[in-house]
Structures are given as C-alpha cells and as structure tokens.
N, C-alpha and C positions, 0 to 999 in steps of 0.2 A: 431770108430766113435761114438758108443753108450756111450763112456766115457764122452762126452761133453754134457752139459745141453742144448746147442743150438739145438742138435739133438732131444732131448726130447720135445722141444717146438713144433717142427714140428709133431712128432709122436703123442703126446697127443692131440694137437689141431685137428689133423685129426681124431683121435679115437673118440673124443667127437662130433665134428661138422658134419662129413659126414653122420652119421645116420639120421640127421634131413632131409637131401635131400631124402634119401631112404625111410624114413617113408612116404613121400608123393608120391614118384614114385611107391612104392609097395601098399600103402593103400588108396590113393585118390579115386579111383573108388569104392572100397568097402565102404569107409566112406560115399560117396555121396549116394550109394544105401542103406546102413543101416540107416543113419541119416535122409535122406530126401526122401526115397523111389524112387530114380531115376532108370529108366531102362537104357538099353544100349544106346538108341538114346539120352536120356537127358545127360547121362555122356559124350557122345561124343560132345554135344553142349556146355558143361560147362568146361570139364576137361583140355582143351587146355589153358585156360586163365592163370593159374598159371605159365605156362612155358614161357609165354610172359613176365611176371614179372621177371622170372629167367633170361631170355636172356637180358632184360633191365638192371638188376643188374650186370650181367657179364660185359656188355659194359661200364656201368657207373663207376664200380669200377676200371676198367683199366684206363679209361679216367681220373678219378679223381686222381689216382696215378701219372699218367704222368703230369697232371696240377700242382700238389703239388711239384713234383720233379723239374719241370721247375721253379717254384717259390722259389727254393733253400731250400725246406724242406729237412731234412736228410731222408735217407731210413728208419731209425729207426722210426722217428716220423710219416712218411707217412704210413708205414705199420700198425703200432699200431693204428693210428687214423682210418684208413678205416676198419680194422678188428673190432675195438671196435664200430664204427659207425654201421657196419653191424649187430653186435650182439645187439646193442641198438635198432635197428629196429625190429629185430626178437623177442626178449624176450617178450615185452608187446603184440605184435601182436599174438604170439602163445597163450598166456593166453586169449586174447580177442576172438580168433577163437574157443576156447573151448565152448564158450557160444553164438556163432553166431546163430541167430534165423531164418535166411533164407539161402537158398543155394547160392544166389547171394552174400550176405555178406560174407559167408564162403569162396567162391572161390576168391573173391577180396582180403580178408585178407591173404589167402594163397599165392596169387600172391605177396603180399607185404613181407611175410615171405621169399619166394624164392628169391625176389629181395635182401633182406638183406643177405641171405645166399651166393648168388653168389658174392656179393661185398666182403664178408669176405673170402670165400674159395679161390677166385682168388688170393688174396694177401697172404694167407696162403701157397698156392702151390708154390709161388715164394720164400719163405723163405729159402728153400734149396740152391737156387743159390745166395741168399743174404749173407748167412753165409759161404758157401764153394765154391770150384771150382773144376774142373776136374771131375774125376770118382765119387767123393763123392757126387756130386749133383744127379746123377742118382741113386746111392745107397740109399741115404736118401729119395729121392722121392719114390722109390720102397718100402722101409720099412714103410714110411708114408702111402702109399697106402694099404699096408697089414694091418696096424693098423686100417685104415678106415674100411676095410672089416670085421675085427674082431668086431669093434664097431656095424657095420650094422647087423651082424649075432645075436649079443646079443639082440639088440633092436627088431629085426624082430621076435625073439623067444618070447620076452616079450609081444608084442602087443596083440595077441589073449587072453592072460591071463588077461591083464589089461583093456580090452575093452568089457568085457562080458556084462556089464550093461550100460556103458556110454563111450563116446569118450573123456570125460574130462581128464582122466589120460593120454591119448595118447598125448594130447597137453601139459599137464604139464611135461611129460617126455621130450618132445622137449625143453621146456622152461628151464628145469634143465640142459640140455646138453650145452646150449649156453654159460652161463657164465663160465662153466668149460673149454670150448674151449678157450674163450677169456683170462681167467686167465692163461692158459697154455702158451700162447704167452708171457704174461707180466712176469710171475714167472720164467719159465724156459729159456726164450729167452735172458734175459739181454738186453744189447744194441745191436741192429741189425746192424752189420758191417761186412765187409769181414774178414775171418779168414784164411788167406793164409797158415798158418803153419799147418792147419788141412786137407790139401789136401791129396787125395789118398785113 
C-alpha cells in the first residue's frame, strides 16, 4: 500500500495537520494561564469555547461535503475544496491569534481555528475510503493515525523550547503546518477517485 502516492497523501496530511489540534488540547490551559494570568476558574469559564467551534466545524464540514456531492461535484473536487477551505480559515487565524490582545479575542480566534481544523480533518479522514476499499481502508487509516501521533509527539516536544519568551512561535508553528497538510493532499493525492485494483 505504501507504494502508492495516494496513501502518502493521507499519511502526510495527518502527520502535518493533527498536531494543530493537539497543540490546543495540550497547551490551551497553559497558554491562558501564562499569557493572561488565568486561574483554574477562569480557564474553566473560557476554555470550552474553542471546542464549540470545533464541533461546529465538524458538523459543517460533513454537511457541506454532502451538499456539494448532491450538487454533482466530484469527490475529488469536494474533498480538495473543503480541505483547502479549512486550511484557508486556519492559516491567517493562527497568525492573528499570535498577537491577540485580550483573552476573549484569543479564545474566539482559537474557536475559528478549530472550526477550520475540523472541516479539513473530517474530509482528510475519509480519503482512505475514497481511494481504497476492503481491508486497505482500515490499514491506511491506522497508518495515518500513527503518522498523526508521530507529528504530535514532535510538536509537543518542541513547544516548551519555542515558548520560553513568547507564544508567537507556537502559533507560527501551527500556521506552518497547515499549508504542508493541504499541499500533501494536492501533491500526493492526484485525482481522488476509487482505486479498486489496490484493494487488499
């Protein structure tokens, strides 16, 4: 399966994009405490908001894919459009969040980042079943998940080193990962269509 570049579109996009989610899952409370002096109660009052954005993006990304497919968009055009749209939302918002002046602004911007993330990742996660069938779907999904974990471990290790004086590099790191994930789909994926000869 790894001989086919379509597989690498899934693996590489997961490697680059999944860490963006875990940057916020792991570091959001610490960021709010370090940057804005939040205590545990204040973190509890604010930190749930980004996940509403994430849930909304997940629902919207799936709904939009269904709508476009019903309008006779190809699977290829639909997936690439939504993944690119999600990345387009995330990239400037990550850079803007680096300079957020208030906690409310930061939290709302992070909600928008996670909205775009869930739009993109929901469609990336379906690529295995768009390309392949049978046992290959589960195998590629598992390999993609492993690549995602590797990406998360690397970025989690980097964060303490790059945030010693400022969280700007934290958000710049996320912003750099987004286009790499989107380009992985475009460059390695080719045209998204079923490849029945590659089952097994």
